[in-house]
C-alpha positions in Angstrom: -13.8 6.6 30.9 -11.6 8.9 28.8 -9.2 6.1 28.0 -12.1 4.0 26.6 -13.3 6.8 24.5 -9.8 7.4 23.0 -9.5 3.6 22.3 -12.8 3.5 20.5 -11.7 6.4 18.3 -8.5 4.6 17.5 -10.3 1.4 16.7 -12.8 3.1 14.5 -10.0 4.8 12.6 -8.2 1.5 12.3 -11.3 -0.2 10.9 -11.9 2.6 8.4 -8.3 2.3 7.3 -8.4 -1.5 6.9 -11.7 -1.2 5.0 -10.2 1.4 2.6 -7.0 -0.6 2.0 -9.1 -3.8 1.5 -11.2 -1.9 -1.1 -8.1 -0.7 -2.9 -6.6 -4.1 -3.1 -9.8 -5.6 -4.4 -10.0 -2.9 -7.0 -6.4 -3.7 -8.1 -7.1 -7.4 -8.2 -10.2 -6.8 -10.3 -8.3 -4.6 -12.8 -5.5 -7.1 -13.1 -8.0 -10.0 -13.6 -9.6 -8.0 -16.5 -6.3 -7.3 -18.3 -5.5 -3.8 -17.0 -1.9 -2.9 -16.3 -1.9 -1.4 -12.8 0.8 1.0 -11.6 1.7 2.1 -8.0 2.9 5.6 -7.4 5.9 6.1 -5.1 4.5 9.5 -4.0 1.0 10.4 -2.8 -1.3 11.4 -5.6 -4.9 12.6 -5.8 -5.9 9.2 -7.3 -5.5 5.8 -5.8 -4.5 3.8 -8.9 -3.1 4.6 -12.3 -4.0 1.9 -14.8 -3.8 1.2 -18.5 -6.9 0.1 -20.3 -6.3 -3.2 -22.1 -8.6 -2.3 -25.0 -7.5 1.3 -25.8 -4.1 1.5 -24.2 -5.2 4.7 -22.5 -4.1 5.4 -19.0 -6.8 6.2 -16.4 -6.5 7.8 -12.9 -8.8 5.9 -10.6 -10.2 6.8 -7.2 -11.3 3.8 -5.1 -14.2 4.1 -2.7 -16.1 1.6 -0.5 -19.8 1.1 -1.5 -22.3 1.5 1.2 -25.8 0.0 1.2 -28.4 2.5 2.5 -31.3 0.5 4.1 -33.0 3.8 4.8 -33.1 4.3 1.0 -34.6 0.9 0.1 -31.2 -0.9 0.0 -29.7 1.4 -2.6 -26.0 1.3 -3.1 -24.1 4.5 -2.7 -20.5 5.6 -3.4 -19.5 8.7 -1.5 -17.0 10.3 -3.8 -15.6 13.3 -1.9 -12.0 14.2 -1.0 -11.0 14.6 2.6 -11.8 18.3 2.4 -15.4 17.6 1.3 -15.0 18.6 -2.4 -15.7 16.3 -5.3 -13.0 14.8 -7.5 -12.5 16.8 -10.6 -11.1 15.2 -13.8 -7.5 16.2 -13.0 -7.9 14.0 -9.8 -9.7 11.0 -11.3 -11.0 9.8 -14.6 -12.8 6.8 -13.1 -14.3 5.8 -9.8 -14.2 2.2 -8.6 -16.7 1.3 -5.8 -16.0 -1.9 -3.9 -19.0 -3.5 -2.1 -17.7 -5.7 0.6 -20.4 -7.6 2.6 -19.1 -9.5 5.6 -18.3 -13.1 4.7 -18.8 -12.7 1.0 -16.5 -12.0 -2.0 -16.4 -8.3 -2.8 -18.1 -6.9 -5.8 -16.2 -4.3 -7.8 -18.0 -1.6 -9.9 -16.3 0.9 -12.1 -17.8 4.1 -13.7 -16.8 7.4 -15.1 -16.2 10.3 -12.8 -19.1 12.7 -13.5 -17.9 15.2 -10.8 -20.7 14.0 -8.4 -20.2 13.8 -4.6 -22.4 10.7 -4.5 -23.3 8.0 -7.0 -26.5 6.0 -6.3 -27.8 2.8 -7.8 -30.4 0.2 -6.9 -28.8 -3.1 -5.9 -30.8 -5.0 -8.6 -29.5 -2.6 -11.4 -25.9 -2.2 -10.2 -24.3 -4.5 -12.9 -26.4 -2.8 -15.6 -25.7 0.8 -14.6 -22.1 0.4 -13.5 -19.4 -1.9 -15.1 -18.9 -4.8 -12.8 -15.3 -6.2 -12.8 -14.9 -9.8 -12.0 -12.3 -10.9 -9.5 -11.8 -14.2 -11.4 -8.7 -14.2 -13.6 -9.5 -14.2 -17.3 -6.3 -15.6 -18.9 -7.7 -15.2 -22.4 -8.3 -11.5 -21.9 -4.9 -11.0 -20.2 -3.1 -12.8 -23.0 -5.0 -10.8 -25.6 -4.0 -7.6 -23.8 -0.3 -8.6 -23.8 
């Protein structure tokens, strides 16, 4: 009985880690597809991604989170934006938040918005692309060429 309980904890941690890595890779892909230059730190940082905006040339520290859909809240989408210690990300940690909504069997949707120092960001599913910037996963060669 104890062995099964330990295995389920390991499996849950493994699933959480895979989901987080999947979200980060989807965010990187979406940024690249939209002309951003994406950097990878060799050391652990408070942010997940450092990227350069193709329009302004400014660098942004980006924290990636997985979007959850709350059926108990009418299907609203929520991004929980807290660090491991429960505090919110301040601007020295992240300028932008990217939420990746990955529904089983479907292409992920990637949303980006400013870090407003909130612990949770909510949005109705129907208004998500109006309220947050939705980044396409499809490569936009014209945009990438213009950024270069």
